C-alpha positions in Angstrom: -4.1 -31.2 -1.5 -6.2 -34.2 -2.0 -9.0 -36.2 -3.2 -12.4 -34.6 -3.0 -15.5 -36.8 -3.3 -17.0 -35.7 -6.6 -20.4 -37.4 -6.1 -23.0 -34.6 -6.2 -24.5 -33.9 -2.8 -28.1 -32.8 -2.4 -28.3 -29.2 -1.4 -31.1 -28.3 1.0 -32.2 -24.7 0.9 -32.4 -23.2 4.4 -35.8 -22.7 5.9 -37.2 -19.2 5.3 -38.5 -17.0 8.0 -40.2 -13.6 8.4 -38.7 -10.2 9.1 -40.7 -10.2 12.4 -39.0 -13.4 13.5 -35.6 -12.1 12.6 -36.3 -8.8 14.4 -37.4 -10.6 17.6 -34.3 -12.8 17.6 -31.9 -10.0 17.1 -33.7 -7.6 19.5 -33.1 -10.2 22.3 -29.4 -10.2 21.4 -29.3 -6.4 21.1 -30.6 -6.2 24.6 -28.2 -8.8 26.1 -25.0 -9.0 23.9 -22.3 -7.4 26.0 -18.6 -7.9 25.6 -17.6 -6.6 22.2 -17.6 -8.1 18.7 -15.9 -11.3 19.5 -18.4 -12.0 22.3 -21.2 -11.1 19.8 -20.0 -13.8 17.5 -20.3 -16.2 20.4 -23.8 -15.1 21.1 -24.7 -15.4 17.4 -23.4 -19.0 17.2 -25.2 -20.1 20.3 -28.5 -18.6 19.1 -28.5 -19.2 15.3 -26.3 -22.3 14.9 -27.0 -24.3 18.1 -30.5 -23.2 19.2 -32.4 -22.0 16.1 -30.3 -24.0 13.5 -30.6 -21.3 10.8 -27.3 -22.6 9.4 -24.6 -25.0 10.3 -21.1 -24.5 11.8 -19.5 -24.5 8.4 -21.8 -21.9 6.9 -21.4 -19.7 10.0 -17.6 -19.9 10.1 -17.5 -19.2 6.4 -19.6 -16.1 7.0 -17.4 -15.0 10.0 -14.3 -15.4 7.8 -15.7 -13.2 5.1 -16.7 -10.5 7.5 -13.3 -10.6 9.2 -11.8 -9.7 5.8 -14.1 -6.7 5.3 -13.6 -3.3 6.9 -16.3 -2.3 9.4 -18.1 -4.0 12.4 -17.7 -7.7 11.7 -20.4 -8.8 14.2 -22.9 -6.4 12.7 -22.1 -7.6 9.2 -22.5 -11.2 10.3 -25.9 -10.3 11.7 -27.0 -8.5 8.5 -26.0 -11.6 6.5 -27.9 -13.9 8.8 -31.0 -11.8 8.5 -30.6 -11.6 4.7 -30.2 -15.4 4.5 -33.2 -16.0 6.7 -35.8 -13.5 5.4 -34.3 -11.6 2.4 -33.8 -7.9 2.4 -36.5 -7.1 5.0 -34.6 -9.7 7.2 -31.3 -7.8 6.8 -32.9 -4.6 7.9 -34.7 -6.3 10.7 -31.5 -8.0 12.0 -29.6 -4.7 11.9 -32.4 -2.7 13.6 -33.0 -5.4 16.3 -29.3 -5.7 17.2 -28.3 -2.0 16.9 -31.2 0.2 18.0 -31.3 -0.7 21.7 -27.7 0.5 22.4 -28.1 3.4 20.0 -31.2 4.7 21.7 -29.7 4.2 25.1 -26.6 6.3 24.1 -28.8 9.0 22.7 -30.7 9.2 26.0 -27.3 9.2 27.8 -26.3 12.3 25.7 -29.4 14.1 27.1 -28.5 13.2 30.7 -24.7 12.8 30.6 -23.9 14.3 34.0 -26.3 12.0 35.8 -24.9 8.7 34.3 -21.1 9.4 34.3 -20.4 6.6 36.8 -22.3 3.8 35.0 -19.3 2.3 33.2 -17.5 1.7 36.6 -20.5 0.0 38.2 -20.5 -3.6 39.6 -23.3 -4.5 37.2 -21.2 -3.6 34.2 -18.2 -5.5 35.6 -20.4 -8.6 35.9 -21.3 -8.2 32.2 -17.6 -8.1 31.3 -17.1 -11.3 33.3 -19.9 -13.1 31.5 -18.3 -12.1 28.2 -15.4 -14.4 29.2 -17.8 -17.3 29.4 -19.5 -16.5 26.2 -16.2 -16.3 24.2 -14.9 -19.5 25.9 -18.0 -21.3 24.9 -17.6 -20.1 21.3 -13.9 -21.3 21.3 -14.9 -24.6 22.7 -17.7 -25.3 20.3 -16.0 -24.0 17.2 -12.7 -25.8 17.9 -14.5 -29.1 18.2 -16.0 -28.8 14.7 -13.4 -26.7 12.9 -10.1 -28.1 14.3 -10.8 -31.9 14.2 -7.2 -32.9 13.4 -3.6 -31.9 14.3 -2.9 -29.8 11.2 -5.9 -27.6 11.8 -5.3 -27.4 15.5 -1.7 -26.3 14.7 -3.1 -23.6 12.3 -5.4 -22.3 15.2 -2.4 -22.0 17.5 -0.4 -20.2 14.8 -3.3 -17.8 14.3 -3.5 -17.1 18.0 0.2 -16.4 18.2 0.2 -14.1 15.2 -2.8 -12.2 16.6 -1.1 -11.7 20.0 2.3 -10.8 18.5 1.0 -8.1 16.1 -1.3 -5.1 16.5 -4.9 -6.2 16.7 -6.1 -5.2 13.2 -2.9 -6.3 11.4 -2.8 -9.5 13.5 -6.2 -10.6 12.5 -5.7 -9.9 8.8 -2.3 -11.7 8.9 -3.7 -14.7 10.8 -6.5 -15.2 8.2 -4.1 -14.7 5.2 -1.4 -17.1 6.6 -3.8 -19.8 7.6 -5.7 -19.5 4.4 -2.5 -19.8 2.3 -1.3 -22.8 4.4 -4.7 -24.5 4.1 -4.6 -24.0 0.3 -1.2 -25.5 -0.1 -1.1 -28.2 2.6 -4.4 -29.3 4.0 -5.9 -32.7 3.0 -9.6 -32.8 3.6 -12.7 -34.3 2.2 -15.6 -32.2 1.1 -17.8 -31.9 4.2 -20.9 -34.0 3.9 -24.4 -32.7 4.9 -23.3 -29.1 5.1 -26.2 -26.6 4.6 -25.9 -24.7 1.4 -26.6 -21.2 2.6 -27.3 -18.8 -0.3 -28.0 -15.1 -0.2 -30.3 -13.2 -2.7 -27.6 -10.9 -4.1 -26.6 -10.9 -7.8 -23.1 -10.0 -9.0 -24.5 -7.0 -10.8 -26.0 -5.7 -7.6 -22.7 -6.5 -5.8 -20.8 -4.3 -8.2 -23.3 -1.5 -7.8 -23.0 -1.7 -4.0 -19.2 -1.6 -4.1 -19.3 1.5 -6.4 -21.8 3.2 -4.1 -19.5 2.4 -1.2 -16.5 4.1 -2.8 -18.4 7.2 -4.1 -18.8 9.0 -0.7 -15.2 8.4 0.1 -14.4 10.7 -2.8 -17.4 12.9 -2.9 -17.9 13.9 0.8 -14.5 15.4 1.3 -14.7 17.4 -1.9 -18.2 18.6 -0.9 -17.0 19.6 2.5 -14.0 21.5 1.1 -16.2 23.3 -1.5 -18.9 24.4 1.0 -16.9 24.7 4.2 -19.8 23.0 5.9 -19.0 21.5 9.3 -22.1 19.2 9.0 -20.7 17.7 5.7 -17.3 17.4 7.3 -18.8 15.6 10.3 -20.6 13.2 7.9 -17.4 12.7 6.0 -15.4 11.8 9.1 -18.0 9.4 10.4 -18.5 7.6 7.0 -14.7 7.4 6.6 -14.4 5.9 10.0 -16.9 3.2 9.2 -15.4 2.5 5.8 -11.7 2.2 6.6 -11.5 0.6 10.0 -10.3 -3.0 10.5 -10.3 -4.8 13.9 -13.7 -4.0 15.4 -15.4 -1.3 17.3 -12.5 -0.2 19.6 -10.3 0.6 16.6 -12.9 3.1 15.3 -12.8 5.3 18.4 -9.5 7.1 17.6 -10.9 7.8 14.1 -14.1 9.2 15.5 -12.2 11.3 18.0 -10.1 12.8 15.2 -13.3 13.6 13.4 -15.1 15.4 16.2 -12.7 16.6 18.9 -10.1 18.8 17.1 -12.7 20.9 15.4 -14.6 21.5 18.6 -17.7 19.6 17.6 -17.5 17.6 20.8 -15.3 18.3 23.8 -12.7 15.6 24.7 -14.4 15.3 28.2 -17.8 14.6 26.6 -16.2 12.2 24.1 -14.6 10.2 26.9 -17.8 10.2 29.0 -19.7 8.8 26.0 -17.0 6.2 25.4 -17.4 5.0 29.0 -21.2 4.8 28.6 -20.7 2.8 25.3 -19.0 0.1 27.4 -22.0 -0.2 29.5 -24.6 -1.0 26.8 -25.0 -4.1 24.7 -24.7 -4.4 21.0 -22.1 -3.0 18.6 -19.7 -0.3 19.7 -20.3 1.5 16.4 -23.5 2.8 18.0 -21.2 5.3 19.8 -21.8 7.4 16.7 -25.4 7.9 17.8 -24.2 9.5 21.0 -21.9 11.9 19.0 -24.7 12.9 16.7 -27.0 13.6 19.6 -24.5 15.7 21.5 -23.1 17.6 18.6 -24.3 21.2 17.9 -25.7 22.3 14.6 -28.4 20.9 12.3 -27.4 17.3 13.2 -28.3 17.3 16.9 -30.5 15.4 19.3 -32.5 12.5 17.9 -32.1 13.5 14.3 -28.3 13.8 14.6 -28.0 10.6 16.5 -29.9 8.6 14.0 -28.2 10.3 11.1 -24.7 9.5 12.2 -25.8 6.0 13.2 -26.9 5.3 9.6 -23.8 7.1 8.2 -21.3 4.9 10.1 -23.1 1.6 9.2 -23.8 2.4 5.6 -20.3 1.4 4.2 -20.5 -1.9 6.2 -23.8 -2.7 4.6 -22.6 -1.8 1.1 -19.3 -3.8 1.4 -21.2 -6.8 2.7 -23.7 -6.7 -0.2 -20.8 -6.2 -2.6 -18.8 -9.1 -1.4 -21.5 -11.8 -0.8 -22.2 -12.8 -4.5 -18.5 -13.3 -5.3 -17.7 -15.0 -2.0 -20.5 -17.6 -2.5 -19.2 -18.5 -5.9 -15.5 -18.8 -4.9 -15.9 -20.8 -1.7 -17.3 -23.9 -3.5 -14.1 -24.4 -5.5 -11.7 -27.2 -4.4 -8.8 -24.9 -3.6 -11.0 -22.5 -1.8 -12.5 -25.3 0.3 -9.0 -26.2 1.7 -8.2 -22.5 2.1 -11.4 -22.0 3.9 -10.7 -25.0 6.2 -7.4 -23.2 7.1 -9.1 -19.9 7.6 -11.8 -21.5 9.8 -9.1 -22.9 12.0 -7.5 -19.4 12.0 -10.8 -17.9 13.2 -10.7 -20.2 16.2 -7.2 -19.0 16.9 -8.3 -15.4 16.7 -11.0 -16.2 19.2 -8.4 -17.8 21.5 -6.3 -14.7 21.4 -9.3 -12.4 22.0 -10.4 -14.6 24.9 -7.2 -13.6 26.6 -6.9 -10.0 25.4 -9.1 -7.9 25.7 -11.9 -10.1 27.1 -10.0 -11.9 30.0 -7.6 -9.0 30.8 -10.4 -6.5 31.1 -12.7 -8.7 33.2 -10.8 -11.1 35.4 -9.1 -9.3 38.3 -9.2 -11.9 41.0 -10.5 -15.2 42.3 -14.0 -14.1 42.6 -14.1 -12.9 39.0 -12.6 -16.2 37.8 -15.1 -18.2 39.9 -18.0 -16.2 38.4 -16.7 -16.7 34.9 -16.3 -20.5 35.5 -19.8 -20.7 36.9 -21.2 -18.9 33.9 -19.3 -21.2 31.5 -20.7 -24.2 33.3 -24.2 -22.9 33.1 -23.8 -22.3 29.3 -22.0 -25.5 28.3 -23.1 -28.1 30.9 -26.4 -26.7 32.1 -27.3 -25.3 28.6 -28.9 -22.3 30.2 -30.2 -19.6 27.9 -27.4 -17.0 27.3 -29.8 -14.2 28.2 -30.5 -15.7 31.6 -26.8 -16.2 32.3 -26.1 -12.6 31.3 -28.8 -11.4 33.8 -27.6 -13.6 36.6 -23.9 -12.7 36.1 -24.7 -9.0 36.0 -26.7 -9.3 39.2 -23.8 -11.2 40.8 -21.3 -8.5 39.7 -23.6 -5.8 41.3 -23.9 -7.8 44.5 -20.2 -8.4 44.8 -19.2 -4.8 44.1 -17.7 -2.8 47.0 -20.2 -0.8 48.9 -23.2 -2.8 47.9 
């Protein structure tokens, strides 16, 4: 470990914004962010680090590393924290609503007209959106690697993280990659304290953090006891959805088996309808956790239709919100210590490696099936990195290209 420069550096508070500004920024992303949680992180970096400059690469990568540690939808938690840092608590809610509601409302509507839209997930338009996700993730890898892996030791840590993530199951691989690169960074990296980094603080006290963590644990104990005591299928449904949101690591795709176990065996939703909704969830932007809105809309009983969809949507995201609020005050204090700085440098390199692994699987393997797909992805990457075209425009053009190239069009 090594000599840090002890000269106090001036800390500049990030510029404040309004909840309306935050909602508008995240609404645009909620309408255009296809490709899953890793692609979402690429969209967020392009929008909030490069274009809007709400925070710098170091602050963003620190936030990503924290949310990778936490259970729940990492990209949504990153979005909540960005909104919180920009406009306080109204900003947090605005960021979540703007990013989440477009796909949730689309899936609720799909639940009302499920037969008509069964073929949507197999359309050329959706395939084009999968292809552009390759370009978005590649852009994120390129940009983050340049700033977070500037030397051979950190480049080696990124490669190690990529290998661990590919060798192990997705959730375990990500946790192992972060733990190993953090430990190696703590013990072996020699870095200087970054100069000019934006001090990004969040308005959360430690007392509030402890309260949030307590509130997060309480439903994990109380809901199953309540369901067993009353025999209520509605409470059991809420318990299954909350537990899925609270205990899942590895992103949206990992939550699907947990949700299936919560709704299919008991007959709340048929397996055919579950799979149809899963296909539709691939065709909409935003977080895959919004699949819960579809399940709430299609489930029978008191929680049904719009009320059921919005109720289950709030239920599955509640533990992610509480865990983020509970972790932020302690994370902010720890990450400024010398040992934590070197550990974070290692973890940041590990995050780049995780992105490299995800670029291959599932992003590349699910989207690139031939030369035309590769050419379209390369063109999208060029537009983003060389042409500096707005990501929303590139998403639209690539979706149209996928539709035009689809057989039978």
